N, C-alpha and C positions, 0 to 999 in steps of 0.2 A: 504494500500500500504506500502511496506517495505521502511524504512527510514535509512539513514546513514549520517555521516558527511564526507565531502570531504576535502582534504588537499591541492589540487593544481588545478589551472585552466589554460588551454591553448586554447585560442579562444573559440570555442563552445564545448570543451571537458572538463569534470571534472574527477579528479583522486582521488580515495580512496586508500591511501597508508599506513594508520595506520593499524597495524596488528589486533588490536581488532575490528576495524570497518570492516575489511575484513572478519574476522571470523564470525561476526554478520550477514553479508549479505550472505556469501557463505556457511558457515558451519551450522549456526543456522537457517537462513531463506531460505536456498536452492535456492537463486537467480541464474538465469542462463542467458546466452547471449540472448538478444532479449527482456528480461523482462523490464518493466518500474519500476523505483524506484524514490523515493523522496530524493534528496540530499541537505544537509544544510551546511552552513558555520559556524553556531553557533552564528553569529552576526546579523542575520536577513535575509540573502540571502537564497532563497529557489527556487529549480528548479525541474521540472518534467523532467526526463531523461530516456534514453534507454541504457541498458547495451550493450556495444560493445565488450569488451574484459575482460576475467577473467584470471589472471596469478597467478596460485597457487604457483609457485616458488618464485616470487618476492612479493607475497601477495598484488597484485594491481588490482583494478577494474578501467576500463576506460569506461566512459559513455558520450553520446552526449546529449546536452541540447535540449529538445523539446520545452519547454516554461518556462518563468519565472513565478513563482507563486506570485501573487500580494496580494491575500487574506491572511492576517496574523491573527493567533490566539493568539495575544498578547494584554495585557490590555492597555487601553488608558491612563494609569497613571503608575507611578513607585510605587511599593509596596515592602517595605523592611521588612523582618522578622528578628528582633533581638532576640536572645535567649541565655539562659545559656546552654552551652554544657552539655548534659545529661550523666549520669553514664553508661548507656548501649549503646553499639554501635548500636544495632538494633533500639533503640528509636531515636537516631540522624538520622539514615538512613531513617527511616519512615518519620520523619519530613521533611527532604530534599526532598524525593521523592514525597510525597503527596502535599506539598506546591508548588513544581514546577509544578505539574499537575494543580493546581488551578490557577497558573499564576504569582506567586511571582517573582519579578525582581532581588532581591538580598537577601543574608543571611549574618547576622552580629553576630558572636559569641561574647557574652558579659560575663565577669566575675563579678559575684556578691559576696557579703560577704559570702553567703552560697553555692556558687558553689562548687561542689565536684570534678569537672574535670577541669584541667588546660591545656589541650592539645586538639587539634582537628586533624581529619584525612582529611585534605583539599582535597588531590588528590582523595581519595576514595569518598568523598562527591561530587566532581565534576563529577566523572564517573557516580554516581547515578543520578545526575541532568541531565546529557547528555542523559541517557537512558530514563528518565522521559520526556524530551523534545521530543524525537522521538515517545514515546508511546502516548503522548497527542496531537500531531500535532502542537506543537509550533515550532518556528523557531529561538528563541534566548535562549542561555544557561544563566541561572542566574549567577550573580557574587557571589562568596563566599569570603568575606573579611577576612583579618587576624583578630584574636581575639583582643579585646580591654577591658580595665577596664571600669566599668560603667560610671565613670566620663568623659570618652572620647566620650560618645554618643552625646554630644552637638555638635560635629564636623560634624555629619551626617545630611543631609537635610531631612526635612519632614514637609510639610505644615500642616499636621495633624499628631499628635503624641498620641499614646494610649498605655497603658499597662494593662495586665490582673489583675483584683483585685476582688476576690471572694465576698468581703463584700461591694463593691461599689454599690451605688444606681443608677449609670449611666449605660445605655445600648446604643448600637449603633443604633441611630434612626434618622439619618439625611436624607435629600433628596439628589439627585445626585449632587455632587460637583466636582470641578476641583482641581488638585494639587497632590503632592506626599504624600504618607502615610508611616509611620513607626510604626510597632506594636512590642511590647516588651513582651516576655514571661520570667518570672523569673525562678529560680532554683526549684528543687523538695522541698527544705526546705522553700521556700517562700521568698518574698522580705521583708527586714527589714523596720521598721518605718522610720529610717534615710534615707534609699534609696527611700522610697515613697515620703518623703519630698523633696529630691533632684530632683526626676523626676517631681514632681509637679512644682517646681521652674523652671525647664527646659521646661515647656510647655506641659508636658504629662498629659493626662487625664486617670484616672483609670476607667476601665469599667468591668461590670459583663457580662460574656458570657452566663451563664445559672445558674440554681439553684443548680447544683451538682458540686462536686469537680472533676476536670478533671486531667488526667495525662498531663504533660507538652507538650508532642508531640501531643496529641489529641487537647489540647487547641490551639496550634499553627495553626493546620489545620482548626479548626472551626473558629478561629479569622480571618484568611486569607479569608476563604470562606464568612464570614459575610461582610467583607470589600468589597470584589469583588462584592457581591450582592448589597450592599448599594451604591457603586460608579458607578453602571451601567455597570460593565465589564462582567457580566454574560450573 
């Protein structure tokens, strides 16, 4: 079923007024009056609706709510992916898209000593996350925080804290547990020994994801997927 984000509600009617969302429904998906669509607030509200009006001039869709969708495809815990912004735009976009599909709750760009990129494209990443939410059947758009230096990661909640470490002897092997999780992926150049010491002191555990050396974006998706599986969110 076609999905989109709505921007306004009046009684039992929802309105899609964002031009990009209008184009997605009407131009790309060819939705017509009388068809059923799935409309989302982005904050967890989800409705099955029937399209009542399509106004090409004002770029507006009006739909009536048929029922509130109660079954949510969201994880029962908060999962934050902290990562060093990667040099290639497509690598960052792949990371955001695929981790959103897995169920990640938030993204935290972190600057390491060896980070080569010191800016992010937050609005672009949010658009990619929103599209991934629609594609994957989720109802909540992940947060994308403003970038921080590594030392500021202590401010972010995480009952369980892990970072990828190729030479670690530890793997993810716990039973189902409760609590929030933050996983950290370092830069392409690797995490320095001083940074590893800092992370360990802050309660992070270095874990080995597999026996091969992964690209950072691949590691992020695999890491998130392993956590989801171990935490019982799959």
